[in-house]
C-alpha positions as CSV (number, residue, x, y, z in Angstrom):
1,M,-2.3,55.2,-35.4
2,N,-2.9,54.6,-31.7
3,T,-5.4,51.6,-32.3
4,F,-2.9,50.2,-34.8
5,I,0.2,50.5,-32.1
6,M,-2.3,48.8,-29.5
7,W,-3.1,46.0,-31.5
8,G,0.5,45.6,-33.0
9,G,1.7,45.6,-29.2
10,L,-1.1,43.0,-28.2
11,V,0.0,40.4,-31.4
12,L,3.6,40.9,-29.8
13,L,2.8,39.9,-26.6
14,I,0.7,37.0,-27.6
15,A,3.9,35.9,-29.8
16,L,6.1,36.3,-26.7
17,L,4.0,34.4,-24.5
18,T,3.8,31.6,-26.9
19,F,7.3,31.3,-27.4
20,L,8.0,31.5,-23.5
21,N,5.6,28.6,-23.0
22,Q,7.2,26.2,-26.0
23,K,10.8,27.3,-24.0
24,Q,9.7,26.6,-20.4
25,I,12.3,26.5,-18.3
26,Y,11.9,23.9,-15.5
27,S,14.3,23.2,-12.2
28,S,17.4,20.3,-12.7
29,K,14.8,18.4,-10.2
30,V,12.5,18.1,-13.0
31,K,14.7,17.6,-15.7
32,R,16.5,14.9,-13.5
33,A,13.3,13.3,-12.8
34,Y,12.1,13.3,-16.1
35,R,15.4,11.4,-17.2
36,E,15.2,9.1,-14.6
37,L,11.7,8.3,-15.1
38,R,12.3,7.6,-18.8
39,G,15.4,5.5,-17.8
40,L,13.4,3.4,-15.2
41,A,10.4,3.0,-17.9
42,E,12.9,1.7,-20.3
43,A,14.4,-0.9,-17.9
44,V,11.1,-2.2,-17.3
45,R,10.2,-2.9,-20.6
46,D,13.9,-4.2,-21.1
47,G,13.6,-6.5,-18.2
48,R,16.4,-4.8,-16.7
49,A,14.6,-3.5,-13.5
50,S,15.2,-4.5,-9.9
51,P,13.5,-4.5,-6.7
52,A,16.2,-2.1,-5.5
53,D,14.6,0.8,-8.0
54,L,11.3,1.4,-5.9
55,K,12.9,4.3,-4.3
56,R,14.2,5.8,-7.5
57,W,10.5,5.5,-8.9
58,E,9.3,7.3,-5.6
59,T,11.5,9.9,-5.9
60,A,11.2,10.9,-9.5
61,L,7.4,10.3,-9.1
62,E,6.8,12.6,-6.1
63,E,9.2,15.2,-7.8
64,M,7.1,15.1,-11.2
65,D,3.8,15.2,-9.1
66,K,4.5,18.7,-8.6
67,H,4.3,19.7,-12.2
68,P,1.3,17.8,-13.4
69,N,1.2,18.8,-17.0
70,E,4.7,17.6,-17.7
71,F,3.6,14.4,-15.7
72,N,0.7,14.1,-18.2
73,K,3.0,14.4,-21.1
74,L,5.6,12.1,-19.8
75,D,2.7,9.7,-19.4
76,S,1.3,10.1,-22.9
77,E,4.7,9.5,-24.3
78,I,5.7,6.5,-22.7
79,G,2.4,5.2,-20.7
80,L,4.6,6.1,-17.3
81,R,1.3,4.7,-15.0
82,G,1.4,1.6,-17.0
83,V,5.3,0.7,-16.9
84,F,5.0,1.6,-13.0
85,V,2.2,-1.1,-12.8
86,L,4.1,-3.4,-14.3
87,Y,7.0,-2.9,-12.3
88,L,4.7,-3.1,-8.9
89,E,3.2,-6.3,-10.2
90,Q,6.3,-7.9,-10.6
91,Y,8.6,-6.8,-7.8
92,Y,5.8,-5.8,-5.2
93,P,2.2,-7.4,-5.9
94,H,1.0,-6.7,-2.4
95,D,1.8,-2.9,-2.7
96,P,-1.5,-1.0,-1.5
97,R,-1.2,1.3,-4.5
98,L,-1.4,-1.1,-7.0
99,S,-5.1,-1.4,-7.2
100,G,-5.5,2.5,-7.9
101,L,-2.5,2.7,-10.3
102,Q,-4.0,-0.1,-12.5
103,E,-7.2,1.9,-12.2
104,A,-5.7,5.1,-13.5
105,A,-3.6,3.0,-16.0
106,G,-6.5,1.5,-17.5
107,H,-8.2,4.8,-18.7
108,R,-5.3,6.7,-20.6
109,K,-6.0,10.0,-21.3
110,D,-6.0,10.9,-25.5
111,S,-4.2,14.1,-24.8
112,V,-2.5,16.4,-22.2
113,W,-5.4,18.0,-21.1
114,G,-7.8,14.9,-20.6
115,M,-10.3,15.1,-23.1
116,K,-11.5,12.1,-25.2
117,F,-11.4,12.1,-29.1
118,G,-12.7,9.7,-31.3
119,D,-15.2,7.1,-31.1
120,Y,-17.1,6.8,-28.3
121,G,-19.2,3.5,-29.1
122,S,-22.9,3.5,-30.3
123,K,-25.3,6.2,-30.0
124,K,-28.3,3.4,-29.3
């Protein structure tokens, strides 16, 4: 009977941890940065961006850098790095970060964890 209770408790603990992982509670700063970056990316794609948006980009990206998993999810969803590169190319073509960001945007991950899945080319 003790073994059954221990296994049942373990299953409940795993279920609880899985549920909590799906319902992560983020600070208002992270939520604000997430919304801000989505809006900025949409503005760049629609041609509504302006040079004055750089401070907003930097502030939101700085906050998201503290949460790499969420940053990677956002990059996977909207191509965040690529959009930021487009913004910099358009308004700040001499920015020293541009070459590194172009390199990073050129190598998109296939998943949040960065594992590559799919065709890796010929095996010859």
